[in-house]
N, C-alpha and C positions, 0 to 999 in steps of 0.2 A: 504493500500500499504505500510506498515511500512516493510514486511517480503521483498517486492520485493527491499527495499532500502536498505534492511542489505545486501542480497544479492549483489547490487550492488556495495558496501562498500567492500564486503569481496571480490570478483571478483576485486577491482582496488588494495585492497592491496597485493592483490599475486602478479597483472601485477608489481606495485611498487618495491616487496621482488623482484622480480625475475631481472627486468632493475637495481635494485641497483649492484645487484651481475652479471652482465652481462650475463645471463643465456640464452641458444641459445634455451632451451628447457622445456615447462613447462608439468612436467608428473602426467597423473588426472590414479585413475583407474576408469574401464571402469564398470559402475554403470548400471545394469540392473533397467529399470522401471515398467516393465510389474507385472501384478499379484496387488493383492489387499489385506493388511493385515487385521484382523477383529479388528472391532472398530473403530470409526471414529475419535477421538483424534488421536490414535497410526499410523494411514493411515496418518495423519498430521506432525507428527513430523516425523518419517521415511522418508516421501518426503520431508522433507522440500528445499526445492530450489536446489536441486543438480543439476538439469539440467541447471538453469538459472545462478547461478555461474557459471559454467563451460561454456554454451554459452558467457557470457559475459567475462569471460577471454579468453576466444579463441579470441572475436570481438576485444580487445584490445592488444594481445601479437602481434596477426597479424598486427596490425596497427603499432606494435612498431620492427618488424620484427623478431619476436618470434614463434614458431611451438608451437605446443602443439601434445601429445602423449596419447595414453591409455594405459594400461596395464589391463590383467586380476587381478578380486578383489579377483578372491576365493582364502583365506585360508592366504592373507597376514597379516592380526594380530593374526591369529591363529598358526603361526608355528615361531619358536625363530630365531632371523638371525642370531644367530650365528649356526646354523645346529645341534641344540643338541634336536630337537623335537616339541613337539605341548606345546602351554602356558598353563599355567592355572591363572588363574584371582583371584588377592588377594581377599577373601570375605570382607574385612574391607575395600580396597579402590580400586574400580572397576579398577580404570585407570591402576595401576601395574599389570606387568608379571610376575609368578613367573615360569621360564625358567626349565626344565628336571633335570637342574646339580644345582639346587637351587640359581642360580643367579636371580636377580630383577632386573627389567627394567619399563621404560613408556611403555604401549600398545602401541603406537601411535609413540613413535622412533622407536620401532622393525618395525611395519608398513611401516613406510616413507622407512627404509631401505630395505626393502623386494620387496616395489613399483620401488626403484631406482635400486636394483637388477636386475628386470628382466626387466628396459626398457634398460641397460645396455646389460645386456647378450643378446637380442632380438639384438640390436645393433651392439655387436661383430660379433656375426656369422652370421649377412645378408650377409656381402661382404665374407665371406670367401668360396672357392669351397665346394662342396658336398664332396669328396673324405675326406679333411682333417676334414671338420665339421664331418663326423663320427667318424673320429680318435679320436676327441677332443671329441665327445658325447661317444666315448669308453671309454676314459679315465676320465673324470668327465658324470659321467650316470644322474646326477639329472639334471642337462643342458636341459635332453631331453625333458622334461615334464616342463613346464614352469608353471603349478597351483603349485608346489609343490618348485619351486626355491627360494633361500634365498640367503640372502650376502654372506654369508661364499662359498656356490656355484662359486657365481662368483671372490672372490679371488682365488678360485682353476682354477676355467675357467683362469682368469689372471694367474697364475703362470704355467699353464700346458704352455700357450702360449707362454710365454718368454721361457721355457724350449723348445719348438720346435723349435721357430726361433733360440736359441742359438745353437741348435745341428745341424740344417740344413747350420749354417753359418762356421761350421766348418769342417764339411763333406767334403773331397777334389772331383774336379769335379762340385763344385756348382759355383758359382757367390753369393758372398755375398753386 
């Protein structure tokens, strides 16, 4: 039961951290648990209590009034958060990612930016009417497909929304 205990402590630490920072939502990657990885030990390592951590976190977060959200996990760590394209892992230090423009960042940090960006893009576009959403998607085409969204796309979307709002406020005949 050692793994179970570690999963519960991890979940408790996540919820405690979120509570300290007054978070409303905890965002996870949606992790598919189907399929089998060849080799008994690889299966155990690959599937290490992911669902337990998420379930326990969900229960504890709901108890404190926080929500849980899940985003698509595809390419979150494979794409650079600055929009420069795919990353290449440093062969000497696998936790470092080398971006196409030569910058080096931590892979987990880049993935975290992308996970957060996908959540915020979804939350920003959800309440927007379809006509305005399609106009925004035409100006920022990367947000149409969330499996390739990165932090830079979120910044572009917010910039376009601010520009659109300022333009509409100045137009004659419109009530601001």
